[in-house]
N, C-alpha and C positions, 0 to 999 in steps of 0.2 A: 388940084382941088381935093381929089379923093385921098391923096396921100396926106394932106394936112388935116382932114377931118377924122380919119380913122383912129388916131390916138385918142381924140376926145370921145369918140363913141366907146372905146374900150374903157376909158376912165369912168364914163357915165354908167356903163354896165356894171363895173366893179362897185360903184357907189350904191347902185340899186340892190346888188347882191348882198352887200354889207348891211344895208338897211333892213333887208329881208331877214338876215340872220339875227339882227338885234331885236326886231319886232316881228316875231313869227306869228303872233296872234293877228296882227294887222294884215300880214301877207296871206294868211289862210283863215279868213274870218268864217265863223260858223254861221251859216244862214239857214240850216234845216235841222230840225230835231227829229231823230229817227223814231219809227214806231217800235213798240215792244218794251220800252223801258217803263219802269214803275216809279210812282211818286206818291206822296201822302197828302191828305186833306183833312179838314175838320169841319163838320157841319155847323152852320150858324142858325139852324132852325130844326125843330123836331119833325120827324117823318113817321107816319103810322099807316099801315096797310088798311086799317079799318076805315079811315076817313080820307085818305089821299085819293086824288083823281088823276087820270091819265093827262099828261101834258102839264101837270103842276110844276111850277118853277122850284128849283132847289139851289140854295146858295151855300157857299162855304169859303174857307180860306186855305191857302197852301201852308202846310207845316213842313213840307219838303218839296223842293222845286224839281221839275224836269231839268235834265242836264244836256249841255251841248259841248262836245269836246271835253267832257269831264268837269265842266264848270256849271254850277247852278245858274239858271237864267233869271228867275224872279225872286224877289226877297220873300222871306217868310212873312205870312200875313197877307199876301196878295190874294185878291178875290177870285173865286171861280164859280161858274154858273152852269147849271144843267137842267134837265127836266125828267120827269117820270115817264118812261116809255110804256111800261106795262105794270098793272097792279091788280092783284086778285085777293080779295079779303075772304076770310073764313065765314064771316057772317053768322048765320045760325047753323052752318055745317051741312046743309042739304046738298050744296053743289060742290064746295071745295073743302077738303079735309085739312089742307095746309095753305098758308098764305104765300104769295109771291110778290116780289117787287123788283123792278128793273129800272135803274137810273143810268142815264148817259150824260156825261159832262161835255159841254160844247164850247165853252168860252172861258178864257182867263182874262181878267180885267185889271191890268196894272194901274196904279195911281199915276195920273198925269200922262198916260200913254193910250193909244188906241187899243181896243180889245183884240185878243189873239184867238182866232178860231182853232179849236182842237176837236178831237174825237177820242174820248177816253171812257173806259168801262170799269166798274168795280170788280176787284179781284179778291178783296178781303175786307172784313169789318172787324176791327180790333176787339178781342175779348167777347165776341158775340157767340151765342148758341146757334145762330143761323149759319147755313153754309152757302157758299157762292158757287154757281155753276160756271162752266167754261165760257158761256156767252154773257156773263155778268149778271145773270138773274139771281137774286137773293131768295133762297128757299127757307120758309119758316119751319118751325118744328111741328110734329104731330103731337097733339095733346095727350094721346093715348100711348105714346112711346115712352112710358115710364116704368120704373121697377114694379110698382103696384099693379099696373095694367098687364105687364108680362106675367106676373103671378096669376092674375085673374084669368088670363087666357088658358093657362094650364088647368085651373080649377073648372073652367067651363066644360072641359071634356069629361069631368067626373060624372055628371048626371047621366051621360050616355050609358054608363055602366051601372050606376046606382042612383035612381031618381030621388031617393030619400036625402040626398046631399045637396038639394037645391038651396037649402038654407045657407050654405057656405057662401053663395054668391051675394046674398043680402048682407051677410056679415062682412064680406070683403068691402063692399061699397060703404058700409057704415064705418069700417076701420080706416079706410083711406079715402077721405072725402076731397083731398086736394087734387085739383085739376089745373095743369099748367095753362097759361094764356097762350093760345096758338097764333094770335095776331103778331105781326112784326111791328116793333116800336123802337125807333132810334131817337133818343133825346138830343137836344142841342149839345154840341161838344163831342159827338160821336166821331171817332177817328176811322178813316177808311184808306185803303191802298187802291190806287187806280193804275191802269195800264193804258198806254197810248195805243189805240186801235189803228191809227194812221199817223204818218209823219206830218209835221206842219212846218210851214215856212216862216222865217223871221224876216220882216221887211228890211230892217237895218241891222247892223252889227250890234249885238247885245253885250254890254260890259258885264263882267261877273257880278252876280248879286252881292250886296254887302253882307258880310258875315259877322259873327260875334268878334268883338275886339280881342286881340291877343294881349298877353302880358308883355311888358317891356323885355328887351333882350336879356338884360342882366337878371330880371326876375325869372325868366325861363331857365337860365343856367342854375340859379339857386333852387328852383322847384325840382329840376331834374335830379339834383343831388339829394334833395330832401325826401323825395318819394322812395328812394332806395332804402331808407331806414324805416319805412312804414311796414306794418304787418301785411302780408299778402293775402291772408285768408282767415276767416273766423272759424270757430269750432262749435259743434253742437254741445249740448249739456252732457252728452255721453263721451265727449272727447273726440268725436269724428270730425273730419274736415267739413266745413260749411261754406258760407258765401265767399266768393272771390271779391276782394276789395278793388273796385274799379272806378270809384268816384270819391272826390274830395271837395268839400264845400268850404268856402271862406266867407264868413258873415255871422251876424248875430243870430241868436236863437229865434228872435222874432222874425228876422228876414227869412230864415229857413222855413219856418212855419207858414208865413204868408206866401212864400214862393210856391210851395206844394199845394196850398189851398187854391191859389190863383190858377194853378195848372190843372185843377180838377181832381186832385188826389185827396184821399180821405185816410183817417187813422184806422186803427184796428181795436176791436174789443178784447178784453181779457177772457181767458177760458173760464167759463162758468156753466152752470146748468142751463141758463137762459141762452147763452151763445151756442151750446150744443143743440138745443131744440131748434134754434134759428138755422143752424147748419143743416139739420135733417130736413127741415121744411124746404130749404133751398134745393136740396138734392131731389126731393120728391116732386117739387113743382118745376123742376128744370129752370130755375131762376138763379139770380146771384144773391150773395150776402155781402153787401158792399163793405162792411166792417168786419169781415171774417178774421178771426184771431190768427196771428202770425206766431209761429213757434219761436222760442227764445234761442239765441245764439250768443256766443261770447267772443269778444275781441280783446286780446291781452287779459283774459279773465274777467272782463267787465260786460254786463248785459247792455243791450242797446238803450239809448236814451229816447228814441222815437222810432216809429215804423209807419210807413205810408204805403198805400196800395191804390190800384185803379182797376175797376172792372166795369162790365156793361150788364149783360143779362145772362151770364154763364157762371155757374159755381166752379167749373173746372178750369176756367181761364182767367188770369189776372196778371198784372204787373205789380211787383211789390219790392220794397227795400227796407233795410234796417239802417239806422243812423247811430253812430257812436261819437261822442265828444272826445276831444283830445286835449292833453295839457299844453301842446304846442300852440303857438299863435303865429299869425302872419300880419305884420304891420299893425299889431294891436288887436286884430280881429281873431275870433275863435276859429279853429279848424275842426271839421267834422268829416268822418270817413263813412263810406257806405258801400254796399254791394247790391247791384240791381239784378233782379231775377224775373223772367217771364215764365209763368206756369201755363203750359199748352194743353194740359189734360189732367184728368183725375180718374182714379179707379181703385178697386180693392186689390192690394198686392198679396198674392199667396205667400211669397217669400217673406215679406215684412209682417204678414198677418194683420194688416191694418189698412185704412184708407190713406192713400198717398197722392200727392200732386207730382206730375212729371214735368221736367224743366226743358225749356228750349235750349238747344245746344249753343246757339250763337250769343255769347254774353256781350260782345261788342255792339251788336244791334240794339240790345236792351239799354246799354250805356248811352247810345246815341238817342234813343227814344226819350230818356229822362232829360237829356240836354235839349232836345227839341221842345218838349213840353214847357220847360222853364223859359226857353227863349221866346216861345209864342206868348207866354204870360208877361213878357217884358221884365224878367227878374234877373237877367244875366248881364253882368258888367264886363267880364273878361273870361276867356277860356284858354287853357293850355293842355294839350294832350302830352303827358309826361311819360316817356318810355321807361320800362323796367326790363332790361335785357336778360336778367337772370330768372325772371318769372316763368313758370311753366306755361306752355301753350295749350296743352291737352290735359284735362282733368276729369274727375268723376265726382258726381254729387253724392250726398248722403243716401239718396234713394236709388243710386246706381246709374243715373243718366250720364252720358258722355257730354262733356263741355269743351268748348274751344274759345280761345281769346288771344289777342295780340299781347296781353300782359300789361298794357298801358293803363294809366289812371287819368281820367278827365278831371282836371282841377278847375273848378267853377267858382269865380268870385261873384257873389250875389250883390244886388242893389235893390232899392225900393222898387216894387213892381209898378209897371204902368200899363199892363195889358188886361185883357178881359178875364173874368172868372167863369169857367165852364163847369157848372155844377149840374148834377142830374136833376135836382129839384129847382132848376132855374125857372124864373117867372115866365120865360119864353116858352115853356112846355105846358103851362097850365091850361091853355085854351084848346089843346089838341085832344080830340076824342080818339082813344087808341083801342077801345074795346066796347062791347055792349054796355049801355049806361045803367041798367038795373040788374039786381041780383037774379030776378026771375028770368030775364033774357039769357044771362050767363048760365043759369041752371038748365034752361031748355037746350042751349047749345051743347052743354056737357052731355046731356042724355042722348042727343042726336049723334054726336061724335062717338060716344061709347057704344051705342047700338050699331053704328056702321062698322066700327072696329070688331066688335064681337061677332057680327054676322059674317064678316069677311075672313077673320083670322082665327076664330075659335074652332078649328077642325084639325084632324090628324095630318092631312096632306100639307096644310100650311105650316104646321109645327115641324114636319120633316124638312120642308124647304128652308125654314128658318134655321134649323140646326145645321144643314149643309152649307147654307149661305154664311152663317157665322163661322164655321170651321174654315171655309175658304178665305174669309176675311182675315182670320187670325194668321193663317199661313202667308197670305199676301202682305200683311203688315209686318210680319217678322222678316220676310224676305226684303221688304223695302227698307226696314231699319238696318239690316245687315249690309245692304248695298250702300245706303247713305253713310254708314259708319266707315266703309272702305273708301268712299270718296272724300269724306271729311277728315279722316285721320291717316294721312300719309305717314311714312316712316319719318320720325322726328330726327333732325340732325343733332349732332352732339352739342353745338353751340347755336341754337336758333336765334335769329334776330327778329324782334317783333315788327310787325307791319303797323306803323303808327299812322292812322288816317282818320279824319273826321269829315263828314260831309258838310258840317257847319263851319268849317274853317277853310281858308284858301289853301290850295295845294302849294307845296314848296318844291 
């Protein structure tokens, strides 16, 4: 009996092993999502530290899903819920000088499926002036941490040596009446990055979330050849290398305009006296200028046909891109080229002798961000990440920032949008009280905060501490930049091959 059944057992074992090789995902189903990974969401409601209460519910949608075995779990647009764990408003400034807000997300709610319990904290708010602590607490700005207040703190020490100079303080307050809003306010459509604080279990095997549709195989081959003839980089008006071309859109001018509007992007103003004063006001008030002018660049000697940008409440941080039309077409549809940029900071450059924005080095992440935004808005018909093997992987921006990229172009075929419009002036924000309601209350708060700051900081010991702290900070940031540069820019091989990957497309 044993001799007759042994061969059948062997055959059965071989069949199981063969099936395991053919269907590895079935054999090793992912049932637990590990802690520590990050993903992205978009708020569906406004949040304000001035009016929010502890345990208030917060809702949003996924713009990037957590992954399991390298595959996204939930589709873009899946709901996510959380609640406010801690909130401190500035109020009149007697108790708190800065606002604080802590949000924890606890549940993902897929359509047609049971909710999935999670534990996730905020690690970043896109283009925000606020900073996020290690525990997920969002810290608001200090309204007296401005250029004009730093100047006044130095002036406050003059009367100690010459009492006749007290008039200077009054002149300072009359010359710089702008006081930044210290309360935290995130309108509907604000993007956040979350980190899983704990792993969570998946009840059943999860199929990969549906991704943007790819072009047909023959179309991909044609596109791969076509992108090789496209220009790799724009130039500034002075002839220096500018934006890296990493996006191509296929669609009408109206589809392009509607897509970015639906994704919450806005255009830019032309440089004028009015725009200069608006820029200065944004700098002094620690706020954003949503239509901040974008400098001109040329592609094949041609200026851009349009420019789009996205900011929140920070003048120094924004996403922006320029778009150039092309004479080529695809299936009768116009082709547009673009280069996406994320500005991570701004400051006065002694070398350039002017105010400059500093760029984020990861160009591929910004390319993915544009693709995510248009996907959430329901404006993407098909996507193909076309490689350019000869494109450089490591470059330098006109302002001296080091940049890195895989060299590929995301070719996006547009369609009529079917998603939501996330605009800062959305009607969903109109009922939220985000600051004191009358000018007198805001004036009183400004005087209280100014008095607190002057009392605590307008003395020689604090000035010495501030100078030492600033010097240490400069040294630390320079060391961090040098270390990051060593990690990000390894020796480049003679014939580098681009790593072509998109989190919105299925891996191959």
